[in-house]
C-alpha positions in Angstrom: 123.6 103.9 64.4 125.2 104.6 67.7 124.9 108.3 67.1 121.2 107.9 66.3 120.7 106.2 69.6 122.4 109.0 71.5 120.3 111.8 69.9 116.9 110.0 70.0 114.4 112.0 72.0 112.8 110.4 75.1 109.5 108.7 74.5 106.4 109.3 76.6 106.7 105.8 77.9 110.3 106.4 79.1 109.3 109.7 80.8 106.3 108.0 82.5 108.3 105.0 83.7 111.0 107.3 85.2 108.3 109.3 86.9 106.7 106.2 88.3 110.1 105.1 89.7 110.3 108.4 91.5 106.8 107.8 93.0 107.8 104.3 94.1 111.1 105.2 95.7 109.6 108.1 97.7 106.7 105.9 98.9 109.4 103.7 100.4 111.5 106.6 101.6 108.7 108.6 103.4 107.3 105.5 105.1 110.7 105.0 106.8 111.6 108.7 107.3 108.2 109.6 108.8 107.2 106.6 110.7 110.2 104.5 111.8 110.5 106.5 115.1 106.8 106.2 115.8 106.8 102.4 115.0 109.7 101.4 117.1 109.2 103.9 120.0 105.4 104.0 120.4 104.3 100.7 119.1 107.2 98.3 119.8 108.4 100.0 123.0 112.1 100.9 122.1 113.3 103.7 124.4 112.9 107.1 122.7 116.4 108.2 123.6 117.9 105.0 122.0 115.9 105.6 118.8 117.1 109.2 118.7 120.7 108.1 118.8 120.1 105.4 116.1 118.4 107.8 113.7 121.1 110.4 114.1 123.9 107.9 113.7 122.3 106.5 110.6 122.2 110.0 109.0 125.9 110.6 109.8 126.7 107.2 108.3 124.8 108.3 105.2 127.1 111.3 104.7 129.9 108.9 104.1 127.9 106.2 102.4 126.5 108.4 99.6 129.9 109.3 97.9 131.1 105.7 98.3 128.0 104.5 96.3 128.7 107.1 93.7 132.2 105.8 93.2 131.0 102.2 93.0 128.4 103.2 90.4 131.0 105.1 88.4 133.2 102.0 88.1 130.4 99.6 87.1 130.5 98.2 83.6 127.7 95.7 82.5 125.5 95.0 79.5 122.7 96.9 81.3 125.0 99.9 81.8 126.3 101.2 85.0 123.1 102.5 86.6 120.3 100.1 86.0 121.9 97.1 87.7 122.3 99.0 91.0 118.8 100.5 90.6 117.4 96.9 90.4 119.7 95.4 93.1 119.2 98.2 95.5 115.4 98.2 95.0 115.0 94.5 95.7 117.2 94.6 98.8 115.6 97.8 100.1 112.1 96.5 99.6 112.8 93.3 101.6 114.5 95.3 104.4 111.6 97.8 104.5 109.2 94.9 105.1 111.4 93.2 107.7 112.1 96.5 109.5 108.4 97.1 110.0 107.8 93.5 111.0 109.8 93.4 114.2 109.1 90.2 116.3 107.1 91.3 119.4 108.7 88.4 121.4 112.1 90.1 121.4 113.5 91.6 124.6 113.7 95.4 124.9 117.5 95.3 124.2 116.8 92.9 121.3 114.3 95.3 119.8 116.7 98.1 120.1 119.4 96.1 118.3 116.9 95.1 115.7 115.9 98.7 115.1 119.6 99.8 114.8 120.6 97.0 112.4 117.7 97.2 110.0 117.4 101.0 109.9 121.1 101.3 109.0 120.7 98.5 106.4 117.6 100.2 105.1 119.5 103.5 104.6 122.5 101.7 103.0 120.3 99.8 100.5 118.2 102.9 99.7 121.4 104.8 98.8 122.3 101.8 96.6 119.4 102.6 94.3 118.8 106.3 94.9 122.3 107.5 93.8 122.1 105.6 90.5 118.5 106.8 89.9 119.4 110.5 89.9 122.9 109.9 88.4 121.5 108.1 85.3 119.7 111.1 83.9 122.6 112.2 81.7 122.9 108.6 80.3 119.5 108.7 78.6 118.8 112.4 77.9 120.4 114.8 75.5 120.8 117.6 78.0 119.5 121.1 78.0 115.7 121.4 78.1 115.0 117.7 77.9 117.2 117.0 80.9 115.8 119.9 82.9 112.2 118.8 82.2 112.9 115.2 83.1 114.5 116.3 86.4 111.5 118.5 87.2 109.1 115.7 86.4 111.0 113.3 88.6 111.1 115.8 91.5 107.4 116.4 91.2 106.6 112.7 91.1 108.7 112.1 94.1 106.7 114.8 95.9 103.5 112.9 94.9 104.9 109.7 96.5 105.8 111.6 99.7 102.4 113.2 99.9 100.6 109.9 99.4 102.4 108.3 102.3 101.8 111.3 104.5 98.1 111.1 103.7 97.2 107.4 103.7 99.6 105.7 106.2 97.8 106.0 109.5 94.4 105.3 108.0 95.7 102.3 106.1 97.6 100.9 109.1 94.4 101.1 111.2 92.4 99.4 108.5 94.9 96.7 107.6 95.6 95.8 111.3 91.9 96.1 112.4 93.1 98.6 115.1 96.4 96.7 115.8 99.1 99.1 114.6 101.9 96.6 114.8 100.2 94.2 112.4 98.9 97.1 110.3 102.4 98.5 109.7 103.7 95.1 108.7 101.0 94.6 106.1 101.2 98.2 104.8 105.0 98.0 104.5 104.6 94.8 102.4 102.2 96.6 100.1 104.5 99.6 99.7 107.5 97.3 99.1 105.6 95.5 96.3 104.6 98.8 94.6 108.2 100.0 95.0 109.6 97.0 93.3 107.0 97.1 90.5 107.6 100.7 89.6 111.4 100.4 89.6 111.4 97.2 87.5 109.2 99.1 85.0 111.8 101.8 84.8 114.7 99.3 84.5 113.0 97.5 81.6 111.7 100.6 79.8 114.7 103.0 80.0 117.8 102.3 78.0 121.1 104.0 78.7 122.0 105.6 75.4 125.5 106.9 76.3 128.4 106.4 78.7 128.7 109.2 81.2 131.2 109.8 83.9 129.6 110.1 87.4 130.9 113.1 89.4 131.2 112.1 93.0 131.9 114.3 95.9 133.5 113.3 99.2 132.7 114.7 102.6 136.0 116.5 102.4 134.8 118.2 99.1 131.7 119.4 100.9 133.6 121.0 103.8 136.2 122.5 101.5 133.4 124.2 99.5 131.9 125.5 102.6 135.2 127.0 103.8 135.9 128.6 100.4 132.5 130.1 99.9 131.1 132.0 102.9 127.7 132.5 101.2 127.2 128.8 100.8 128.0 128.4 104.5 125.2 131.0 105.3 122.7 129.2 103.1 123.6 125.8 104.5 123.3 127.0 108.1 119.9 128.5 107.3 118.8 125.2 105.6 119.8 123.1 108.5 118.1 125.4 111.0 114.9 125.7 109.0 114.7 122.0 108.1 115.4 120.9 111.7 112.5 123.1 112.9 110.2 121.6 110.3 111.3 118.0 111.0 110.9 118.4 114.8 107.3 119.3 114.3 106.7 116.6 111.7 108.2 114.0 114.0 106.0 115.0 117.0 102.7 115.9 115.3 101.5 112.3 115.2 102.0 112.1 119.0 100.2 115.5 119.3 97.1 114.1 117.6 97.2 110.7 119.2 97.8 111.8 122.8 96.8 115.4 123.0 94.0 115.9 120.5 93.1 112.3 121.3 89.9 110.4 120.8 89.3 107.0 119.4 89.4 108.3 115.8 92.5 110.5 116.3 93.9 109.1 113.1 91.1 110.7 111.1 92.1 114.1 112.4 95.7 113.4 111.8 95.0 112.4 108.2 92.9 115.5 107.5 95.6 117.7 108.9 98.3 116.1 106.8 96.2 116.1 103.6 95.5 119.8 104.1 99.2 120.5 104.8 100.5 118.5 101.8 98.1 120.4 99.5 99.1 123.7 100.9 102.9 122.9 100.6 102.5 121.9 97.0 100.3 124.9 96.0 102.8 127.2 97.8 105.6 125.9 95.6 103.6 126.0 92.4 101.4 129.1 92.9 102.1 131.1 96.0 105.9 131.5 95.4 105.6 132.6 91.8 102.9 135.1 92.9 105.0 136.5 95.7 108.0 136.7 93.3 106.1 139.3 91.2 106.1 141.7 94.1 109.1 140.8 96.3 112.7 139.9 96.1 113.8 136.4 97.0 115.4 137.7 100.2 112.2 139.4 101.3 110.3 136.2 100.5 112.7 134.3 102.8 111.8 136.6 105.6 108.1 136.3 104.8 108.3 132.5 104.8 110.2 132.3 108.0 107.9 134.9 109.6 104.8 132.9 108.5 106.2 129.8 110.1 106.9 131.6 113.4 103.4 133.1 113.4 101.9 129.7 112.7 103.8 128.1 115.6 102.7 131.0 117.9 99.1 130.5 116.9 99.4 126.8 117.5 100.6 127.5 121.0 97.7 129.9 121.7 95.1 127.4 120.3 96.6 124.5 122.3 96.6 126.3 125.6 93.5 128.6 125.3 90.9 126.4 123.5 89.7 122.8 123.9 91.6 120.4 121.7 88.5 119.1 119.9 88.3 121.4 116.9 90.6 120.1 114.2 89.5 122.9 111.8 90.9 125.5 114.1 94.3 123.8 113.9 94.2 124.3 110.1 94.8 128.0 110.5 98.4 127.7 112.0 98.8 124.6 109.8 98.3 126.8 106.7 100.9 129.3 107.8 103.5 126.6 108.7 102.9 124.4 105.6 102.9 127.4 103.2 106.2 128.6 104.7 107.7 125.1 104.2 106.7 125.1 100.5 108.1 128.6 99.9 111.4 127.9 101.7 111.9 124.6 99.9 111.9 126.5 96.6 114.2 129.2 97.9 116.9 126.7 98.9 117.6 125.9 95.3 117.5 129.5 94.2 120.0 130.6 96.9 122.4 127.7 96.3 122.4 128.5 92.6 123.4 132.1 93.4 126.3 130.9 95.6 127.7 129.0 92.7 128.2 132.2 90.7 129.5 134.0 93.8 132.0 131.2 94.4 133.2 131.3 90.8 133.8 135.1 91.1 135.6 134.7 94.4 137.6 131.5 93.8 137.8 131.3 90.0 136.1 127.9 89.8 132.5 126.7 89.6 131.6 124.0 92.2 128.0 123.2 91.1 128.1 119.5 91.8 129.6 119.9 95.2 127.3 122.8 96.3 124.1 121.1 95.0 125.0 117.8 96.6 124.9 119.7 99.9 121.1 119.7 99.7 120.9 116.0 100.3 123.6 116.1 102.9 122.1 118.9 105.0 118.6 117.5 104.7 119.8 114.2 106.1 121.7 116.0 108.8 118.7 118.1 109.8 116.4 115.0 109.9 118.9 113.3 112.2 119.2 116.2 114.6 115.4 116.6 114.6 114.9 112.9 115.2 117.2 113.1 118.2 115.4 116.2 119.5 112.0 114.6 119.1 113.2 111.4 120.8 114.5 113.4 123.8 111.2 115.2 124.0 109.3 111.9 124.2 111.8 110.4 126.7 111.8 113.5 129.0 108.0 113.7 129.0 107.5 109.9 129.3 105.3 109.7 126.2 105.2 106.1 125.2 102.4 103.6 125.0 102.7 100.5 127.2 104.2 97.9 124.8 102.4 95.2 126.8 99.1 96.6 125.7 99.8 96.3 121.9 96.2 96.4 120.8 95.3 99.7 122.5 94.7 102.6 120.2 95.8 105.5 122.5 96.6 106.4 126.0 96.1 109.4 128.2 99.2 111.5 129.1 99.2 113.9 132.1 99.1 117.7 131.8 102.9 118.1 132.3 103.7 115.7 129.4 101.1 117.4 127.2 102.6 120.8 128.0 106.1 119.5 127.2 105.0 118.0 123.9 103.2 121.2 122.8 106.2 123.5 123.7 108.8 121.2 122.1 107.0 121.1 118.7 106.4 124.9 118.7 108.9 126.8 120.8 112.0 124.9 119.7 111.1 125.5 116.0 110.5 129.2 116.7 113.9 129.6 118.3 115.6 127.8 115.3 113.7 130.0 112.8 114.7 133.2 114.7 118.3 132.1 114.7 118.1 131.4 110.9 116.6 134.8 110.3 119.4 136.5 112.4 122.2 134.7 110.6 120.6 135.4 107.2 120.1 139.1 108.0 123.7 139.6 109.2 125.7 137.4 106.8 123.7 136.9 103.5 124.8 139.5 100.9 123.5 138.0 97.7 120.6 140.4 97.1 119.2 140.5 93.6 121.3 143.6 92.9 124.4 141.9 94.0 123.6 138.8 92.0 123.1 141.0 88.9 126.5 142.6 89.5 128.2 139.2 89.8 126.5 137.9 86.7 127.7 140.9 84.7 131.3 140.7 86.0 131.4 136.9 85.3 130.2 137.6 81.7 132.9 140.2 81.2 135.5 137.9 82.6 134.5 135.0 80.3 134.5 137.3 77.3 138.0 138.5 78.1 139.1 134.9 78.5 137.6 134.0 75.1 139.5 136.9 73.4 142.7 135.7 75.0 142.1 132.1 73.8 
């Protein structure tokens, strides 16, 4: 009977519930990741520099928190299994903290609000890890492996992308509607709605999915990550490129809401912002699903990397030209550089996984051991690192250019910034990303050796080595 349970295929209901859980958790994640800086800095009046330090510190803390949660999960033994209890507990705690975080009391002093932001943002990150690590780690516990496991992982990643895209598209419009123009109230009410959806979707998954086998959770410490980087020079190159590219993208994504609110302006700036993000989200998804496979028919992955980075640089350059040479009242003109930047983002997102996979084989050939779990866990680590660095850079941009709405006028929709602040904002969200992209290209061109020909050679050599080892055994 036990064996029958272990080999039973996943039902459509189980797949659907797991996908819904991915949508729910990324609704929650993206609301925090994309809008916590804007909420505390622009709406509540917390100094931008202070928010930058808080966001970076929280990301560094996450680097140590993630493996700790993996160890706790691995040692858990309950009737519900080792994963679902933490998925449920983490979700409930995180949902409550999400709502509280976006419901800061306006009566607090500036220092009190800064402390409030620090405490609840770090708590939010801790409790999110509490449910996120078990969510992804539990896949081997209710799948057979092989194609079924691969398909479920792909489904979950796609559903997570849907959750992220929905937040990007609807947040600002929903906040304006729910708060009747008062963003502070609107964010509180919207966070409550997202928290409720988040809990509902995760509870459905906990109830529907049954852990069918006991699996050991492979956890990696921060030390494991750095040892893998030192031992594998090609992983180091890819990681540096990921950090630079993602930092460039995140700087722009952190500042673009200020660009539309204070530079493009207008009483209905949020409509333009929503249109831009809707267009960008669609372009990114289509680039991953259609454009990348199309390019792959004609170009190597290395050339596609250069095409993607070059497209982003061209997009940023066009954005500078449009911002300084034309009136900022034509949102459709901004979609041209937007297309180039968002398409590049989609393409480069796919390439990250491809390049990291190739460095696994390279590391096995060089060092005699495969370090898949360590190398792939770096994706989460470097994305969080890049988001923290970008948040600090964006915060410094806002602080230096004095871009912050008067917190005493909480009901106002927008404010006017002077030309020097407008120029500083435009240059920060374009020139800095261009510089980072150029550095990434230079590092890649000089240090990356895993061309398709080289990968084929490595694959063949590993195959021969394994055959020889089998003959010996």
